[in-house]
C-alpha positions in Angstrom: 2.5 -13.3 10.3 5.4 -10.8 10.1 3.7 -8.7 7.2 0.5 -8.3 9.3 2.6 -7.2 12.2 4.5 -4.7 10.1 1.1 -3.2 8.7 -0.3 -3.2 12.2 2.8 -1.1 13.3 2.5 1.4 10.4 -1.1 1.8 11.4 -0.3 2.3 14.9 2.4 4.9 14.1 -0.3 6.6 11.7 -2.8 6.8 14.5 -0.1 8.1 16.9 0.8 10.9 14.4 -2.9 11.6 13.9 -3.4 12.1 17.5 -0.4 14.2 17.9 -1.2 16.4 14.9 -4.8 17.0 16.3 -3.4 17.9 19.7 -0.8 20.3 18.2 -3.4 21.9 15.8 -5.8 22.4 18.5 -3.3 24.3 20.6 -2.0 26.5 17.7 -2.2 30.1 18.1 -1.3 32.6 15.5 -0.7 35.2 18.0 2.7 33.8 18.9 6.1 34.9 17.4 6.7 34.2 13.7 9.8 31.9 14.5 7.6 29.9 17.0 4.8 29.5 14.3 7.2 28.4 11.6 8.5 25.8 14.0 5.0 24.7 14.9 4.1 24.4 11.2 7.1 22.4 10.4 6.3 19.9 13.2 2.9 19.8 11.7 4.0 19.1 8.1 6.5 16.6 9.7 3.7 14.6 11.5 1.4 14.7 8.3 4.3 13.4 6.2 4.8 10.7 8.7 1.0 10.0 8.7 0.8 9.8 5.0 3.9 7.5 4.6 2.6 5.0 7.2 -0.8 4.8 5.8 0.4 4.6 2.2 2.7 1.8 3.1 -0.3 -0.5 3.9 -2.7 1.0 1.2 -2.8 3.5 -1.5 -5.9 3.2 -3.5 -5.0 5.3 -6.4 -1.6 3.5 -6.8 -3.2 0.1 -6.2 -5.7 0.7 -9.0 -3.4 1.9 -11.6 -0.4 -0.5 -10.8 0.2 -2.8 -13.7 3.2 -5.1 -14.1 4.4 -6.9 -17.1 6.5 -9.5 -15.1 4.0 -11.3 -13.0 5.6 -14.7 -13.3 7.2 -14.7 -9.8 6.2 -13.2 -6.4 8.4 -12.1 -3.6 6.8 -11.4 -0.2 10.0 -10.9 1.6 10.7 -7.6 0.5 9.9 -5.5 3.7 10.7 -2.2 2.0 8.0 -2.6 -0.8 4.6 -1.4 0.4 2.2 -3.9 1.3 -0.4 -2.9 -1.2 1.9 -3.4 -4.0 2.8 -6.9 -2.9 -0.9 -7.7 -2.8 -1.6 -6.0 -6.1 1.2 -8.2 -7.8 -0.2 -11.3 -6.1 -3.7 -10.4 -7.4 -2.2 -9.8 -11.0 -0.3 -13.2 -10.6 -3.5 -14.9 -9.7 -5.4 -13.3 -12.7 -2.6 -14.7 -14.9 -2.8 -18.2 -13.5 -6.5 -18.2 -14.0 -6.2 -17.0 -17.6 -3.6 -19.7 -18.2 -5.9 -22.4 -16.7 -8.7 -21.2 -19.0 -6.5 -21.5 -22.1 -5.4 -25.0 -21.1 -8.9 -26.2 -20.4 -9.9 -24.9 -23.9 -7.1 -26.6 -25.5 -7.9 -29.8 -23.8 -11.5 -29.5 -25.0 -10.2 -28.8 -28.5 -7.9 -31.9 -28.5 -10.8 -34.1 -27.3 -12.8 -33.1 -30.3 -9.9 -33.6 -32.6 -9.2 -37.1 -31.2 -12.9 -38.1 -31.6 
């Protein structure tokens, strides 16, 4: 779907940034003029930032593991601005909540059966 396509797009962009960054860093020379070095280092930093942002949109493990949300009653997968990992984590929390409610319902049904007997 479109979510998968967007994730692929972000990963392709990250790969392109990584390739560019590797090529730039392989040709870096500290013997050039200070202003040129400054310019090169700014390009390196820009590519690193784009790389990190693209990958982080798809998955950020530390954020994923620490993400908790009080309101997991509704899911919205249409928000393209929200990182994919956050939408997946929210879905996982929603699923956990539904399973928990299911277990409580099953226990209550069993309890009521015993009471009725």
